[in-house]
N, C-alpha and C positions, 0 to 999 in steps of 0.2 A: 559462591553459592552454585549450587548442582544446577547444570544446563537445563535439565528437564524440570526442575522446580521453577526455576526463573523464567523459563517460556511458558510454563503453565500458568504462573500468575500474571504474566504479560497478556496471555490469551484471554483471561477473565477480566482483566482492566480494559483491554481495548473494546472488548465486546460490551461491557458496562457502559463505559464512556459514550461509545458510538451510538449504542441504543437508547440510553437513558438521558444522554445530555445532547448530544450533536444531531441526533434525527429529531429533536423537538425545537431546534432552533429555526426560526424562518427569517433568512435574510432579505429575500426578495431576488427578483430576475431569475427564479429556479435555481439559485445557489444552493448546493449542499454541501455540508463540510464533510469529508470523508478521511478519516485517520487510520482505519483498519488496515488498508494496503501496507502501511509502515509495519505492523507486525511480520507480514511476509517478508518484507525486505530486510529485517533485522535478525531473521534467521542467519545461522552461519553458512559460510561459503560451502561446507561440505554436505549441506543439506541435498539430499537426491530429489530428483524430479517427483517421484512417486510420492514420496514422503511430503513434499511441498504442496502438491496436488490434493493429498489426503488433508492435510492440516487446513488447506484453503478451502475446501468443500466444508469442512466441520465449521470453521468460523464465518463463512459466507451463509451456511444454512442457518446457523443460529441467529446470524443479525437478520436474515430475511424472515425468520420465524417471529422474531420481536417486531420488525417493522411492516409487515404485511407487503413485502415486495414481490413475492413469488418468484425467487429464483435470480432476481437482478444482480444482487450483491454476490451471490454464488457464482454466477456465471463470470462476471467482471473479475472476481477474485482468482477465478480458475485461469483465465485469460492472463492475467498477472503473473502466477505464479508459474504459468507455462513458459511464458517468455524471459521469466527473469534469468536463466541461464544463458540464453541468447544474447541478451542485453549486457550481462557481465562479460561474455566474451568478445563483444563488440567494443567495450570500453575497458578491455583489459590492461592493466599496468605492465609496464616492461619488466620487472621483476616477478610478475605473478601476484596471486593472492595468497596470503597467509590463510591456510584452510580453518586456523583455530579463531580467527578474528570474526567479529560481527560486522556486516557493511555499514557503519554509521557514518553520519558526516564527520565525528571526531575522529574516526580511525582512518577514512579513506580521504579524506579532505574535501573542500567545498565544491572544486571543479567536478571531480569523479561522481560525486553524491548528485550533483545538479543535473548532470548528463545522465546518469543510470536511473536514478529514482524519479527525475522529470520525466524521462522517456517511458518508463513504466506506468507512471501515475496519469500521464496523457493518455495512453493507450487504455487504461482502466476507466478513466472518466468518458472517455468516447465511447467504448463499447457499452458502459452503464447507460448513458442517455440514449445511444442508438436503440438499445433493446426497450428502454422506457417508452419511447416513441413509436418504435417499430412501424417507421413509415420513411422510406427514402425521400419523400417529396417535401419533408419537414427536415432536410438536413441543415439548412440554415440555423432552424432553432436548437438542433443538437450542438452544433458548432459554437452557438452562442452560449448554452448551458456550460459546455466543456470549458471554454474559455474563461467563463465567469468563475467557476468553481476551482477550476485547477489552481491558481495562484494562492487562493486564500487555503485550500487544503495542504498544498505544498509548504507554505510558510508555517502552517500549524504544526506540521510533522517535525519541520526543522527546530522549530521552537521547542517543542517537545523532547526533542534529542539533548539540545543545548541544557535544557533544565533536568531531564532524569536519567541521561545516559552517560557514564563515566567512560573516558577514554581507558583502553585496556592497556596499551602499552605506547611508548613514544617512538616515534620512527628514528 
């Protein structure tokens, strides 16, 4: 399937699932399930920073429009996409990245994916809740919401990959 068509379809699916399903689920303890950062993570390694920022802004502003969150998702996703190349360099493999691959758990392995996506998702969630509270004296509550939401969102993103993403080549 054409890369543009596949990513456009993914964009719409992530937007719809996040806004119509996951934003309506109330688990308690301030937990919010967020899978939309996975869309940015699944973009190929050769995607430039400006493209990542433009796509992130578009996805974030669409989710904010449906969620009435006034830029929280946009800001968090922009931080995620800005730091994505930095985290990828930090956890670079010895042989480097195959630029045609998508950075999925199936292509890159569990260890790499847990370190890279886990770090990015932690930053995303912390930034989201920090802006949501917008008070430094409530840092404990920000950390609590981050710690409760992060594992569930991460597990859901990994589960989605095992269910819907095919391995592109064998190592």
